[in-house]
N, C-alpha and C positions, 0 to 999 in steps of 0.2 A: 394455305388453310389456316398459322397462325400468324400474328406478327404479335413477337412480346416489345413492351413497353419498358422502357427504361430509363431513369436520366441518373445525372452527377456532374460536375465539373472535375478536374484535375487541379486538386487539393489535397491537404494531409487530414480528411474529417474521419477521426474516428481513428483507432490505433489500426495496422497494419492493412488500409484502406488496399491501397494495391492488390494483394493478396488473396482479398475475399473475392475481393470483382473480378478477378482473372477467374479464379477456383467458379464463381456464379456461372461467368459469360460462357465460359469453353462446357461446363456440365448443363446448361438450358441448350446450345446451339448442337449438344453431341442428341437432343432429345427431340431434335426438328427432323422429317427427313418427308415433308413434302413439297412438292418445285416452288410454289410461293412463300414458302416459311419463311422469317426474317425477325433478325433481333435489330431493333430501332432501338438505339443510346444515345440521349438528345445530350447535349454536354453543355449546361446551362453554363454561362457566365463567367467562363475560364477566360483572364487577363488575353490580353489579343496579342501579349510578346508569349505565350504558353504553347505549346500545340494543344489538344482534344484530349483528354482524361485517355479514353481508347489506344489514339497512338502514342501515348505516352509508357502504355505496356502493349505494346502488339505485338514485343520480343515475347512475352508469356500468353499469347492468345491462341489458338491450336488453330491450324487451317479452316478447320471447318466454326470456330467460331468468326476468324477472318472473311469468308466467303459468306455468309450469312448474313455478318453485320453491315447494318447504318448506321453513322452516323450524322448527326444534325446538329449545326451550331449555332447557336442563341449565343450573338457578341456582347458587350457589357454594354456599347450604347442602344440594345433591343431594348434591354433591362432596365436601361436608365431610369423610365417611365414610372416604373414601380418602387423603386427605390427609397423614395421616402412610405411607400406603403409598411413594410415590412423591414425588421431586423435581420432578414434572411439574405444570402449573396445566393442561392440557388430556391428557386419559388417551385415548389412540386406538383398545380394544376396548370400553369403556363407550360413548364416543361413537356407535362404530360399531353398534355392539348396540341404542342406541335407534333408529337409524333401519331396524334390518334388522327389529328387534319391530311397528314400526310403517308399512311399509310397506304400497304397497300392494297386495293379494291379488289382484288381477285380473292384475298383473305375473309372466310368468314365469320371469324375470330380476334378477339383481342386480348390477350394476356398484362396488365399492368402487374408489375413487379416487383422488384431491387434486387441492387448488383450485391445479397449478403443472405439467396437462396440455392441451395443445394436441393433438386428436387429428383426421389428415388421410386420410380414404377414399380407395384408390386405387385406388377402384372406382365413383365415383362414387357410394357409393350409403351411407344413410341407420347410422347405430348402429340402429337400430331394425331395419332392412333387414337388418342383415349377422347381429344376432342371431335374428333369425326360423325359418330356418331348420336351426341348429344343433342337431343329437341330443343329448340331457342327455348337461351333464355340467360340465367346470367348465376354462375357458378362461383364458389368459395372451398376455400382447403386449411384446416388446420395446421399450423404453425409447430413446428418442433425444436426445440433451442439445442442449439453443435456447440458446446466452452473451444473458448479460443485454443486450448491449449491443443484439442483434439482438432481444429483445422488446422492448423499451425505445420502439424505433420503431414499433410497432404501434396504432393508431388501438381501442381495447377497445372501442368500441360499435359497429366492423364487422366483426363474428363472422365474414360470408363473406368478407370480404377478407382478412382475417387464417388464417384457412385457407389461401385458394387462396397467399397468400404464403412460409409455414410450407413448405407443400410444395412448391414452389419453390426454396427455400433452402433444405434438404435436402437436393438431387440437387445443387446450383450449387455449396455449400458444401461438400461433403461429410461433412455433419451425417448422413447415415445407416446408422449405425456401429450393428450387434445384436448385443447382449453376453448371449449364450448360458450357460445352468447345467448342471456337468453331474449334479445330482441331479436325475431325472426328472419329480416333482415341482415342481418352479418353473421347470425350460425357460429363465427367460431371468431377469439382473440386475435388482435394486428390482423384486419382481413387487406390491407392493404399487399402483404407481400404475394396474394396471389386471388388476383378477378379475373375472371373469363368472362368475356363479355362478346356480344356480339358487335359488329362493326359498326352497320346499321342500328342498333340501340344508340351507341356511343357520336355516332352525327344527330340523332335525331332529339340528342338532348344535351346539344353543344359540350359534350364533353363533360371536364373534372371545374368545381366551380372556380373561376378565378379569382372569387374575394376574396378567399381563404388564402389569406396570405401569410401568417405567421403561424403556420405548426401544425399539424395533428390536423388529425379530422377528416380527411381531405377525402378518405377512402370512405369512409364511413356515408360520409353526405352522400356520393355516389352510388354506396352500396343500398341507402333511401330512394336517393330517383329510380333506380333497375328493378327494384323492389316493385314500387309501385305501378311499374310499365307492365312485370308479368304475374303480381300479384303471388310469387315462389321468390324462395333464393336453394340452388340447390347445393350441391357440392360431388369433391374429385375422389375424398377420402378411400372410398374403396377402393380406388385405380391409383393411388398415388400419397407419398410422404415430402413433407415440406419441410426442411432445417434449413434453421437461420444461425446462423455465422455470426453468434454474439461479438458483440465489441465492444463491449461498457465497462472494459478497462479501465480505458483512457474515457472522461465524459465528455460526451460532447456537445454543445448548445440542446440540439433536439434532447437527451438526458439531461438534461441537471433540473436539480430539484424544485428552481422554480420559473422550468421554461415556459412563454407564454405560450399561449394557442387559442386557436381558432373555437370560438361558440360554441359550445356544443349543441346547447339547446335551441340556438337558432339557426344552426344550419345541420342539423343529425333530428334531433327529436320532433321539432316543427315542422319537419319536410309536410306537406302535404300534397305535393303534387309533383310528378318528375319532371319538369318542364318550364322548373322553379328559374333556368337558369336563361330565361331567355330575354334578359339584361345584354347577356353577350354573344344573341343568336349572330350577329353579323363580323365579331370582331374574333373568335375563340379561336386560341391557335396561332400567334399572330397571323392572323387573318389577312391575307392578299403582301407579303412579305417575303422579301425572298432569306429562304436561311439557306445557308450553305450546306452541303452533302457531303460527305468524308464516305471513301472506303479504304479498307484495307486490300482487299486481293487484287491490289494491282491496278493500273490502269492511270495513276495519279501523278504527277512528274513530282519527286522529292527533291528534298537540298538536296543531295548526294549525287540525285541525276543531273541535276542544273548544274552542281561546279563541274563533273565529267564532260559537259556541256557545251563547257564555258572557257576552262581551263585544258586546255590540251596540250600542251608540252611538260610534261615531268619535271623537277627540278632532277642537275646531275648531282653540285653540291650544296653543301650546307651553307646558307649565308653567315656573314657573323655583325654583327652591334658594340662598340666598342663602348665600354660605359668612361667617359670620366670629363675633363673640361673643356677638352682640344674638340667635345665632338658636340659641345650645347651649340644648339640651332644649325647645326648639321646633319640632321638624323634623316632619311628620308626612307623607302620601302619599296618594295618589288606591289605594284599591282595583284598579282598571281597568292605573293602572299598575304595580304591583305583581305581579298576578297573573302576567303573562307570565312572570317568574322566580322565583316560588315554586312558577308549576307545573312550571317547568323541570327541577326540582332533584329530582323525584322521578317524571317521567313514565314512568322507565321498570323501578318497581318493580312487582313479583308482585303484581297485579290483586285478592287475597284481602289486601294489608296491611293493617292495621290502623296509625290513623293518631290519638298525640296531640295535642291541640289546650289552647294555653290562651293567651288572648288581654285583650287591651282592647277591640279592635271587634266590632261583629258584622256590620257589613254589610260585614268583609271573611271574617266566618266563612262568609257566606252567599253571596258570588260564589265561593269556595272550592269550596264544598260542590256545588256548580251543576259547576264545570270538574270533581270529581272525579268526581262520576257520571257528568258526557260522557265521560270517558275511562274509564269500562267499567270503574273497583273498585267491589268488591263488601263492601270492610271497611271498618267504621265509623271513622266519626269521633268518638272520645270526647271530650268535654268535660266542667270541673268542675262536679260541681253546687251549690256555692258561689259559680262566676260566672256572679249572676241576670242579666246584663248578656246573657249570650250563650246562655241558657237560657229566656230568657221566651217564646219564639217561636224557640226552633231548625230548624234546614232538617231537610228532606227526608235519609236517611242519618246524620244524626250521633246518636249516645246517650251518655246523660247516666252520667256513673259521680261516685265519689270521685278526689280525686288520686292516692293510693297506687294502688288501680287502673289509672287511665289509665298511671303511669308503670310498672307492673310486665305492661301486655297489651299495650300500643303497640308498633311496629315501628318505627318515625321518627316526629317532632315536631315540630311549627312551632309555634313563639311568639313572637308578638304584641306587640311591644312599642308600637304609633300610640298617636294620641292618644285617649285616652276618648270618648266623644261628648257633646255637650254641655260638653266640660274650661275649665275658671276658669281663664284662662292664668294667674292670682295664685298658682294652686299648681302648684309644679314637678312634671314626672310624675312621679318617684319616690314622691310621696309620694302619690299617689293609690291605692285598693285597689286598680284593677285594675291597675297595673304593678307592684305589690307583691304580688298573688299570681302572675303571671307569671314572677317576682324568684325566690317559691320556688320555686316549679314547677320551675327553671331549677336551683338548688339541687340539689332533689332528684331530680332526674335524673341530674345528674351526682355523685351518692353512688349512688345505684345502679348506675350505670356501672360509676366505679369499683372495687365491693362485687363484680363480676362480674370484672376485668378478669385477675386471677390466675386462674379456671376456666379462662380464653379463653388463654390460655398455657398450658395443661397441656392434651393432648388427651382424656384419661380424665376431667379432670375437666368440659372443653369438651361432653363428648359426653350428661352428665348433665343438664345445662340444658336447656330447655328450645330448640326450636331459632328462634326469635325472638329469643334472647338468648345464642347462642351466635357472631354476631357484632355487631363496632359497630354501634351507631343511627345513624343520622343523625339530627342537630337541625338545624334549618331556623329563624334569628330573623328576623324582621320589622322594619326598619325603625330598626337599629341604627347609627347615624349622627347624631353631633354631639349625644350624649345622653350620660348615665349610664350607661344600655340597652345603649349598645353597650363600656362600658366591663366590666358585669361578663357582657355574653357571651362576652369576647374573654377573661378569665379563666379560663373554665371550658371555653370551646368552642375549640378547633385549627378553627375559621374563618381559610377562602382570602380574604384581602386583596381584596377583590372592588368594585369600584366603590360607594362611597355611592350616587351615582341608582340603584342596581337596591333598595335597601331590603333587601336581603337577605345574608343571612351566613347559609353552610352548612360544618358539619361532624363533626366527632365529640369528643366530650366530651376533655379532655384527662386524662393521668395525676393521681393527687394531686398539688400542689403544697407546696412546701416553704416558701416563700414568697412572699410580699405585702403591698405596698406600699400605707400610705395614700396617698394624692392625693383631695383637697388636702387642707389644715390649717388647720382651722375656729376664729378664735378666740373666745377665753368673754370672758365682761367683763373680765377681766384680763388679756388679749392682744390683740396688733394684727398686720396683715399684714402684712409686710415682702418683697415679690414672693412668692418660691415659700415663704419662709421662716412663721415666725411668734413674733414677739416677744414674751416674760412680759413685761410693765408691773413700774416697781421701784414699790417701797414700795406696795402692796395687797397685799391675800388675795382669792383666790375660784376660782371658772373660770378657767384661762389659753391653755384646749387641751382644742376636741374632737375627737374622728377619730370615727369609723362607718366601717364596717364590714360587708358581705352577705356572706351565703352562706361564711362560715366555716369548712370540717367538723372535725367529733369530732378529738377526741386532745387531744395536748399539745406547746402554742405560748408562745413567748417575745415577748413585746412590747419591743422595739426603738426608743427613743428617741437622735439626733445630738442633743448637745448645748455650744453654744459660752456659759461665762457672759461674764459683762461680769467681774467680779473672780474675780480666783484666787487660794488654792484655794479651793471649793467646802466652807463646812461642811458638815460629817456633821451629821444623817445622811443629805443629800441637797437639793436645790433644791426638788424639788415631791413632789408627790404624788399617784399614780398609783393608777388605782381601773380595773378592766375590768369590764360589765357585760352582761349578757344579757335582756334588759328588765327586771324588776327584782328578779333573782337576783343578787349582786356575786360574781363569776370566780376575783376577785383584789385583791388594793389592799395600799399601800405605799410607804415613803418607800428606795426605789431609791439604793444611791450608785452617785456619781459615780468613775468610774477615767477617767484621763488629768488632762490639764491645758486645752491651750487646745481641743483635741476631745474631747469625753468623750462617755459613750454610757452610760444608764440603763437597765433591764431589769428584764423583772418577769414573774416564768414564772404560768402558769396553766395552766385544763385546761378546752375543752368536753366532758363528758362525754357516752357514750353512752345515747340513748333506747331504754329496752329495748320502747318501744310503737312503735317508729318510728325501725325501723333507719336510710335515708334522713335523718336531720334534718342540718339544717344550722345555721348561729345565725349572727344578728344582733346584731353585740357595737358598743359604747358603748365607748370610749375616754373617761374623764376625765384632766385633770393640773391640781393644786391646787397652786397657787402660796400662800407665806404668809409673804411679807412682806420675800423676802428681796432682794436685787438682779438687776436685770433679767439675761437671757439670751436666747438666740435658738435655736431648734427649726428644726434644719435641714432635717429628715426622721425617716420615724415608717414603722416594719414587724410586719409579725408575721414568725415566724423558727420553724421547725415544729420541736419535738426530738425527738431520737431517741429510741424505743421502748427 
């Protein structure tokens, strides 16, 4: 009989959004009793890593609401084509049209309303029963206001009790004021809270006008066009009261005094043709696009279901990680402990997503791949061909590719820095080929993401990119805790400071860095550590200091050393010979002249050149400081600073 159309997104739009929405959804569902009746909620532009709004409040929805509810998810990638046309993040006409186009054809009526309305029958009949005998046409309903302090007292799970209470309050507290309108096609103020139309009519006129993207008057536009179809606007006021849960305690963008509005003259007063939306006849409602549909009444594999199917052996005793110097570079994890946190970071992504996996442990990949399949992901997990420890017995759903292709094709990434199988405790993890591959992959991902950042900032250039590159791609790091891998990951990814016990850090690649610190300072044969500084030993020749830095982007750099000599002034040409190397290639070498007296700075310029065969190249560099036997001094800090182009 009726398809009820609503829209929104998982955000905090207006005060106490979750409660008024749950009240509304539960109460509307309570008034639907025909077999084909449905609630269609279009979740528009919720971030990919968040659940839809109805999923987020599922526990507050009644069984009746969950059974009637169809959630249609419009992803940020689908919204992106409209982003430059509106300041709004949820576009009403597009969202409503998605529902109109995909509503149940068995239903005669569509009711377009909002998730802050509570309807109270005046004659005891359901919405379905009220609509059934109505003549073909278009119907409005007056809106009465319900103060926030009243609806906040209601039990959102008691739909029947809410309807009865609100109906009583309307009379008891003199709330039943009907605001009429002189325009024949509107009848009442705020028409968008109850627009009952024939499904056939909505399709005939191609739905809501998708040119109206800046707010307000969308409802008045379709009212005018429907009125022109039928030359009449009916109302159901004798059968129903509609109460709006007021939420102006917190000013939302639509309620600002200076809120932008769609042109009422163009889109309402001047409408003379019910078929004014011919321009969208072939495209309205995201025609031809796949829209994810989510049901809350069971049948969909949940995060919990996937974990339960994948982790089949319960924990017997708690595990312990000891913080302390002795455990630096030695931390590891049980894959069954990490999996819940790793999957949590990506469970809401589109099921067609392609995942790039660079890791040190095959057992973690196998467990993750099982959970990935259990969640219904159809996209591949891509692993690098040169990671033999991962490819030897790759699990189902894993595809083998080269590093560059993985970085180019993946929608998101997991980089696992756990200790490799059979790891020799005498070898520090950064020196293992497994972790070196992971860190090199991170550098490539960072360089690739930074390459697209200027394009994403320009709408025209962004639209020319493949869809999966038009927005930042999430990077998830495993086992970044008390180790070098944590520092490397944090230097390139703006990761949230999640608890180390989760072994998961996640975020997006940071913009290109202009300053990289060297820590720690490693002494050579002619040097000695003194706390965080490094002492150059007197009357010795040779390498006094060794600095290493992985994943330095291409470009022009300056090496700077803070130096405190033991004798003043320092003779020219300088106290140390500095050289910068990438592998066997010397990028720069020389005796920089010290400046200052007690606190001096030694600087050496160098360039990491582009690699024409590898646009995502980043360098692992080594800095060596040679002493020529002059009096000793103290190097207190060292850094790389990007030079202006």
